[in-house]
N, C-alpha and C positions, 0 to 999 in steps of 0.2 A: 627311390620312390616319396612321390610328395602326394598329400592328402589335405583337399580344403573343402570347405562347408560354406553351402549358400542357404542361407534361410529364407525362404519365399515368405512366408508370412509366419505365424505364430503355430501353426499346425502342420505346415510343410516344409520340409528340405532337402537339398540335395548334397549328395557326398561325389566330389570327383576325384578319382585316384589316376595319378598318372606315374607308369612305370615304363625303367628303361630297361634296356638288355643286360645291364649290369647287375640288376635287382634279380632277374630271373635267370640269367644264364648259369649259375653254381649248380641251382636246383634242378635245371633240366640237364645238364650234362650229368650230374650223378643219377638221376633215374635214367638215362640212356645207357649208363656203364650197368647198372642192375641188370637191363634187359638184354646187353650183350653176354652176360654172365650165364644166363639162363636160355638164350636162343640157338635153337638147333636147326641148322640148312643142308639140305644136301652138298657135298664136297667141303663141308668144314667141318673141324671139331667142334663139340660143344663149348661155346663159350669165345670160339675164336673167328666169329663171324665180322667181317669189316666194318669199324664203327661208322663207314660211309653207308654202308647198305642199312645199318640198325637206324640211324638218323633218317635215310630215306622212306624207310616202313613205319616208324613209329616216331618221328621227330614233331611233326604235326599235333599229334594227339597228346604227347607228354607234354610239348608246351602249353598247349590248353589247360591239359589237367594242372601244372603246376602255377600258371598263372590264375587259374580259377582256385586254388589253394589260398593264394597271396593273399587276392582279393578279400575271399571271406576273413582270413585273419585280419587283414587290415580295417575292414568293415567293422567287424565285432569290436577291435581293441579300439577304434575309435568312439564307439557309441559308449563301451566302458569307461575310457579313459575321461570322457567329457558327460559322463552322467545322463546320456539323452534320454528321455521318456519315450522309447520308440513302439509304437501300436504294430502289431505284427511283425513283419521282417522287410528290410530294405529291399527293393525289385529294381532290377536295370531298367534303365531308361531308354525305351527303344531310340534306336537310329542315333543316338550320341557316344557310340562308341567310335574310336581313332585307332587305327592301326591294320598292319597288312599281316595275315597270318601266313601266306605263302614266302613274303620275305621279311621275317619279322626284325623289328628294331623298336622304337618307341611305342607305346602305347597308352591310350587314356580311356577310362570307362567312369558313367556316370549311375548313380543308384539313386532312387527315389525314397524318402522316408515320410511317414505318417508318424506324426508326437501328438503325445497325450495332452489334452487340455489343461491349464490350472484351475483347480476345483475348491471351492468354499464352501463348506458344510457346516451349518449352525444348529445341532440338534439342542432345541430348548422349548420350551414350554408355548412357544407361539406355531410351533408345529403339531398338529393333530390328527391322532390315528382312531379308526375304529377297532375293536378288538372284539370277535365274535365269541359269546358264549350260547353253546348250544343246549337248548332245553330237554333234558333228559327228563321227561314226563311218563305218567303212567301209559299212556296210550304206544310210547316207543318199548317201554318195558314189556307191554302185553304182547308186541308184534317180536320181539326178540325171544320170547318163551314160547310164542307157538312155533318158532324156527326151531328152536330147541329140539320141542316135540315132534314136528315133522321131520327133523332129521334123523330122527330113532324110529319113526312111525313104520307102517305098514304101507305099502302101493297098491292101488288096484288100477282098474280101467274098465268104470262105469261104463252105462250107454249112452246117459244124458250129463251133458256138464252141468256143474254147482258151481255157486258163487266162489269157493275157495281152490277150484282146480287148477291143472294148468292143460293147456292145450297146445300138441304140436301141430303146426299150422305151415301151410304154403301161403308165402305173402305175395301178390301180384299187383302191382299199380292198376287203376282203372281210370277211364276216361270221364268225364262229367255226366255220360249215360250209363255208367256202370259196366263198360265193356271193358276186358283186359286190353291193357296199351301193348301193342306189337315192339319187344326190344325194351320195354320198360323194367321195373324193379320185379323180380323171380327169385325168391329167397325162403329157405326152410328155417324155420323159426319155433321158439315158444314162446307163448303169450300164458301171462299170470294173471288169472281174471282178479284176483283180490286187489292188484294195481290199479286196476281200472277203476278211477273216480268218479267219470262221468256216468248219469244214470241212466240215461238214452242207451249208451254204449255196453253198460254192464246188461242189462235188459236185452241186449242183441245177443251177448254171448253166453248167457244162461239157457240150457235145456237144447244145445245144440248136439248132433249126433256125428260120428265119422261120417264122412264125405260132405256133410252139407257145408254150405259158402254162406258166407256174410260179408257185406260191405260196410267198412267201419272208416271214420276219421283217425289215423294212425296216433295223430297227438293226444289222443284220449286214451291210448291203450296204457302209457307210463308218462309220468313226470321226469322220470331220469332220462334224459338226452342221449347220454353215450349208451344206454340198455336200448333206446329206442333206433339210434342209429344201426347197431347189431342187429336189432328184430328185422331192419328192411334190408341189411345190408350194403349199406351205403357211409360213407366217411360221414363224421360230425359236423364238418362244415356242409357237405351237401345235402344234411338235414335242413339246415336252417333255409335253404331254398327250395325245400321240396314240399309242392302243394298237392292238395286233391287227396283222393280216397283209396283204399287199398282193398282189395279183395282177401278175406282169410277162407281157406279150403281147410276143412277139419281132418289131419291123417290120425291123430290118438288124442284120448283122453285120459289124464292121469288124475287120481286122488288119491291123497296120503292120508291116512286114519293116524290121527297124533296119539303118542307114545302115552301110557300112562305115567305121571310123575309119583315116580317114589324112589325110595332110597338106591335102587340099583340104578336109575338114571341119573340121580343126581352126583353118583360115584364116578359115572363116566363122563359127567359135564366138568364137575369140579375135583378138586384131590379129594381123594377118599376119605369120609369122616368128616369133613369140613363144612358141608352143609344137611342139614336133617330134615330141614321141610321148606315148603313153598314160601313163608315167609322170609327164610334165610336165605332162599335162592333171590327172590326179588330183590335183595337187597344188597346180594353179590352182584347181581346181574345192573346195578344200579350204578355200582362202582365201578366196575368193567367198562361200562360205555361211559361213563363220565372220564375216566383215564383215555380211552380212545378217543372220544370228541375233543379232549381238551389237546393232543396232539395234532388231530386234524385242524382246530383252529388256530395252532401256533401255526402250521404250515399256511394256512390260509393267510394271517399276519404277517410272515414272511414276505410271501409273493405280493400283497398289497402294499405295504410298506415300502419294498423296494422299489414297485412301481412309483408310487406316490413321491417319492424322495427323489427318485432319477426325472420325474415329469417336472419336479419344482426347480430342481437344480438345473437340469438341463444342459448338460454342458457341451460344448459344440466339439464334433470329431471332424476329421480330415475326410468326408466321405467318398469325394472322387478316390482318392487313395486306396481308402478300405476297398472300395468294390473291385478295383485292381487286383488289390490282393488276395481277396476271396477266390476271384477265377482264378487267380494263377496258382493259389495253395490248395485248391480242391483237386481231389485226387480223379474225379471224375470231371470231364468238363462241362461247363456252365455256361448257358448262352447269358447273353446280357438281360434278355427278360428274367431268367430266372434269378438271377444276380438281383436285379431291383426288385424282385417280389420277397426275395428273402431278407433282404440285406435290413428293412424295418426292424423285425425281431431281432436281429443279429444285433443292431446298433442299441437298442433298449437293453440287450443284455450286457453289452460292453462299457455302456454309461455308468451301470449299476456297480461293474467290478469296480471301476476306477473310482466313484464314489465310496464304495466299501473300503477300497483299499486307503483313501485318505482319510476315511474314519478311524480304521485301524493305526494308520501312521501318529495322526493326531492325537489320538487317545492310548496310545502306546498299549493296545491289547497286545497279549501275548498269550500263547497255546502252551502248555508243558510237555513234554513227553508223558508224564505220570497222569495226566487228563487225558491223552489220547487212549492210555492203556485201559484206564478204569472206564473211559466211554464203548470200548471195543467189548470189556469183560462184560458190561452191563448187557450189551447187545446179545451176546452169546447166550449170557443166563437168562435172560428173557426167553430166547429163542428155545433152549432145552427145558424150560420150565414150561413150555407148552406142551410139551409130550412127557410131562412128569419124570426127568430126568435130571435129578442135581448133580451138580459139577464141584469137584474141589475147586478151591480159590488158584491154587498153584497151577492147576491146569487150564483153568480161565487165563490167568496170567502168560502162560507160555503160549496159549494159542493166539491172544492179543498182540503179543510181541513178534509172532511167526505172521501173523496179516501187515503189521506196520513196517515190517521189513521189505515187504511190497511197495515200491517206489509210486505208482497210480494208488493204491488202497490205502496206502499213507496221507497222499495228496488229498483225497476224497474225505477221509476223516478229520485232517486237520481244517480244510474247508468247510466242512460243516460246524465245527467247534469255532472257529471264526466266526460266521455268521451269527451262530447263537449269541455269541457275546455281543456283538453287534447290534443283534435285535434284543438285549437286556438292556443294552447303553440307552436305546431309542426309547425304550418302556420307562428308564428311570429318568430321562430328560425331558422327555414332549409328554406331552398330554394324551392320555389315553382313556377313549370312551368305550367303556365295554356295553355291547349291545346284544341283548338275549335273543338268540333266533329258534324258530322251530327249525326241528331237522330238514323237513324238505324246505325251506328257503334257504339253509346252509348250503344244502347238495345243490340247488339251483346257481347260487352263487359260484361255487366250485367248479361247477362245470362251465360256467361261462367265462374262467379265468384263462389265460392265454399267455 
């Protein structure tokens, strides 16, 4: 067997493998003997079918199987021995195979490879990133407390809608004349009147009765684009291309009478006895919301920093090879148009993976088993704490190790911890500008991230 490599350019290479009969004959012969041992055919005792018959029936399939094994082993040994930075997997080059399967002799096969680019990343103060700090103000706290009160309040169905009510509606698209568009949007949903900030639309929705209809601009119903897409029954992508008004038909009206805030309610919302009055509840809500928003801000920082660095470094990729590999490796057949449409997002993610790996290697970042176990223990502890269930440390340790024994679960945990350490390195080495954002603006930014 002979293996040779032809470097087409810095990102593309080919491996040519030449195989002679002496390379594959012993493996084929051994495999055919095993077939013969187990083969049964009328007129012959088990295991005594003539070798010529076995070869005639299975010879071509066995030859293909054994040569394929040799090729796979040879390709990956070559990659390993030469420490090649391969992207995806090598793929056979179409029309470049040489050999006669009916009269086997010498064979030649060529594989195409995509190679990772050389990457240089300098994390220093010249690199600047924004870090969102969400403003936990009294308005947000008031809203959260009202939500608590409604969660444990009493539901009723008034005859007329009020400014704090919920409307069960049928949503239909209408044309410029206010007539329902045939074949257009037709969806059952719930409208939260309190979410409406447009004064004209708010006035339209107050004072309605069951079976009333009203035509509104749907973009005035909520600032939350994900919620609006669900309300209309369309995708987030389609929402950005939707223009015009919709007709709301009122199917039902729901009013929630806010529960009385007393010790009984405090103990339902927080660990018993920890919150004795409204002031303590507000302080607790502020702390909880600050912690939640800090996690949200960290999530946004990860996404924006990764994209900013990937756009700045912008390593070249073997794009043509990667598109062929995606099409070949996908479980379901993909058209050329589908590959072209999906590739930009895939390439963006791959660029960051390569950059992140370079940062990890250059800075010798490590994640220990102890760190992984502690991370999983903390997750389990927080999950149980939500239900007021204390769990002993030994039990958490056992559960964490059981989860990390699963390969895919362990990979997810380690990937997350490596990413966290990379982000902390970015924060310590680069210039970070804290930007205080109202919650609504933060939510808008988060919804428009891809």
